[in-house]
PAKOLLO-744495 format. One record per residue (C-alpha): residue in three letters; x, y, z. Coordinates in steps of 0.1 Angstrom, whole numbers, padded with zeros to 4 digits, always signed. Last residue first. Layout:
ALAXYZ
...
***
This chain:
LEU-0114-0050+0165
ARG-0104-0015+0175
GLY-0071-0016+0156
VAL-0090-0020+0123
GLU-0107+0013+0128
ASN-0081+0041+0133
VAL-0049+0028+0117
ALA-0064+0006+0089
LYS-0092+0032+0083
ASP-0067+0060+0078
LEU-0046+0038+0056
THR-0076+0031+0034
THR-0085+0068+0031
ASP-0049+0077+0023
ILE-0048+0049-0003
ALA-0079+0063-0020
GLN-0066+0099-0019
ILE-0033+0088-0034
VAL-0051+0069-0062
LYS-0073+0099-0069
GLN-0043+0121-0073
ASN-0027+0097-0097
ALA-0059+0097-0118
GLU-0060+0135-0118
TYR-0024+0137-0130
ALA-0032+0112-0158
ARG-0061+0134-0169
LEU-0039+0165-0169
THR-0012+0147-0189
THR-0037+0135-0215
ILE-0051+0170-0218
LEU-0016+0185-0223
ASP-0007+0159-0249
VAL-0039+0167-0269
MET-0030+0204-0267
ALA+0005+0197-0279
ARG-0008+0176-0308
LEU-0030+0205-0319
PRO-0003+0231-0314
ASP+0023+0212-0335
VAL+0055+0228-0323
ASN+0083+0232-0349
SER+0082+0270-0345
GLU+0082+0289-0378
GLU+0111+0295-0401
ILE+0111+0328-0419
VAL+0114+0336-0456
GLY+0121+0368-0474
GLN+0155+0354-0485
ARG+0164+0317-0484
VAL+0198+0305-0473
GLN+0208+0270-0484
PRO+0234+0264-0457
GLU+0260+0250-0480
GLU+0294+0255-0464
VAL+0282+0253-0428
ARG+0309+0265-0403
GLN+0314+0243-0373
PRO+0306+0253-0338
ASN+0334+0248-0312
GLU+0314+0255-0280
GLY+0277+0258-0274
ARG+0248+0282-0269
PHE+0213+0282-0283
LEU+0187+0309-0286
SER+0151+0306-0298
ALA+0132+0303-0266
ALA+0162+0309-0244
GLU+0195+0290-0235
LYS+0190+0258-0255
GLU+0220+0235-0254
TRP+0251+0225-0274
THR+0278+0212-0252
THR+0300+0205-0282
GLY+0294+0220-0317
PRO+0261+0227-0334
ASN+0263+0237-0371
VAL+0273+0272-0382
ILE+0261+0301-0403
ARG+0282+0333-0402
LEU+0264+0354-0428
ARG+0287+0365-0456
ASP+0298+0401-0461
ILE+0293+0431-0483
GLU+0295+0416-0519
VAL+0288+0443-0545
GLY+0260+0437-0570
GLU+0240+0467-0560
SER+0241+0455-0524
TYR+0251+0418-0518
LEU+0251+0395-0488
ARG+0267+0360-0491
GLY+0247+0334-0472
GLN+0256+0304-0493
ALA+0222+0303-0510
ASP+0226+0339-0521
VAL+0215+0371-0503
GLU+0202+0403-0518
VAL+0200+0438-0504
SER+0181+0467-0521
GLY+0183+0501-0505
GLN+0199+0516-0474
PRO+0234+0504-0469
LEU+0241+0473-0448
PHE+0264+0469-0417
ILE+0271+0434-0406
GLU+0289+0428-0372
GLY+0320+0406-0376
GLN+0339+0399-0407
GLU+0325+0364-0414
GLY+0291+0377-0405
LEU+0274+0383-0372
VAL+0239+0394-0365
PRO+0238+0421-0338
TYR+0213+0414-0310
GLY+0182+0436-0311
GLU+0157+0409-0300
GLY+0143+0405-0335
SER+0179+0401-0347
VAL+0201+0429-0359
LEU+0218+0440-0391
ARG+0235+0473-0385
GLY+0224+0504-0404
GLU+0232+0526-0375
SER+0195+0532-0366
ASP+0190+0494-0365
LEU+0184+0472-0395
SER+0161+0442-0395
PHE+0163+0404-0390
ASP+0135+0379-0384
GLY+0159+0349-0389
LYS+0150+0328-0359
ARG+0173+0298-0365
THR+0195+0309-0336
TYR+0230+0307-0322
ARG+0247+0327-0294
GLU+0280+0346-0292
ALA+0287+0359-0257
ARG+0270+0374-0227
PRO+0258+0408-0241
THR+0245+0389-0271
GLN+0262+0386-0305
VAL+0243+0366-0330
THR+0252+0336-0352
PHE+0227+0321-0376
TYR+0222+0284-0372
GLY+0228+0254-0395
GLU+0210+0236-0424
ARG+0180+0245-0444
VAL+0183+0282-0437
ALA+0158+0310-0433
PHE+0162+0348-0437
SER+0141+0379-0430
LEU+0158+0410-0443
PRO+0135+0412-0474
ASN+0105+0416-0449
GLU+0073+0407-0468
VAL+0071+0371-0454
GLN+0073+0336-0470
ARG+0069+0307-0446
GLN+0094+0279-0436
VAL+0076+0252-0416
GLY+0098+0240-0387
ILE+0130+0221-0390
SER+0137+0193-0365
VAL+0158+0204-0335
ASP+0137+0185-0308
THR+0153+0197-0276
TYR+0159+0171-0249
VAL+0147+0165-0214
SER+0161+0135-0196
ASN+0154+0104-0176
ILE+0126+0118-0155
ARG+0113+0092-0131
VAL+0087+0064-0132
GLY+0071+0039-0109
LEU+0075+0006-0092
PRO+0087+0010-0057
ALA+0124+0004-0050
GLN+0139-0024-0030
GLY+0176-0021-0023
VAL+0203-0009-0047
PHE+0231-0031-0034
PRO+0262-0024-0055
PRO+0274-0052-0078
GLU+0303-0070-0061
GLN+0339-0059-0068
GLY+0364-0085-0079
ALA+0379-0064-0106
GLU+0363-0029-0105
LEU+0328-0025-0117
PRO+0311-0007-0146
ASP+0274+0001-0139
ARG+0251-0027-0152
LEU+0234-0031-0119
ARG+0224+0006-0118
HIS+0210+0005-0154
PHE+0189-0025-0145
LEU+0176-0008-0114
MET+0167+0023-0134
GLU+0150+0002-0162
PRO+0129-0016-0135
PHE+0120+0019-0122
ALA+0104+0030-0154
GLU+0119+0058-0176
ALA+0107+0092-0186
VAL+0118+0113-0216
LEU+0106+0149-0218
VAL+0106+0167-0251
ASP+0114+0204-0257
GLN+0101+0222-0287
LYS+0124+0243-0310
TYR+0115+0279-0315
GLY+0126+0295-0348
ALA+0097+0319-0350
THR+0076+0320-0319
GLN+0040+0311-0327
SER+0041+0277-0308
ASN+0060+0294-0280
ALA+0032+0293-0254
LEU+0023+0258-0265
ASN+0059+0246-0260
ASN+0059+0262-0225
THR+0027+0244-0216
THR+0041+0211-0228
ILE+0072+0216-0207
GLU+0054+0225-0175
GLN+0028+0197-0180
GLU+0057+0172-0184
LYS+0074+0185-0153
THR+0041+0181-0133
LEU+0036+0147-0149
VAL+0070+0134-0137
SER+0064+0146-0101
LEU+0028+0132-0101
GLY+0041+0098-0113
LEU+0066+0098-0085
ALA+0039+0105-0060
SER+0017+0077-0075
THR+0044+0051-0072
TYR+0054+0062-0037
LEU+0018+0060-0025
GLY+0014+0026-0041
ARG+0045+0014-0023
ILE+0028+0024+0009
MET+0000+0000+0000
***
């Protein structure tokens, strides 16, 4: 009976995190370049198996893991980096890529994004929607007023003269999401054929309908676990306060 409490409590913990992640995905379903997060849970038997398979020193006995209740725990949360729908827009400074990430300069350090809703600031500098300077091979990119074109490799032209090339990279080591559409990492690798498209922006890769269904499923599972805990609590109360009188 107590094991049932542990099982349901662990389930509530996982479901709470899953609800948080799904809600955040839904909130960013209209955020350009957003990549949805996905929770991976594992069952306790898998956890025990993993523990017993830990590498051992010569002659060392497998560590005693004790008895654990059946249940689940969070194994990991990863970011789904699949490409979202690429939609045409009127802004000629909006770009999308098939492969890689744009590089922007934040107050902290260089960061990487697929959110290409760029514009010019008052100094003629190409900046992201958040105001971060977009970086090219030569550093910050300054564009003259007038027509600007970009080719598939990310080279920027004005009146036929090449100005710079967008710095587009692939993930390096320790790649992780920092904000809704920003990533950080070390040792990014330059993409030679990014297939840049002008006047196009990449939408979020969240499917709002599926996310809503997932959220409803999570809420129902949460309610079911709550009812199990309430039922066990009632049974324990009777066992303590009534059975002892017999």
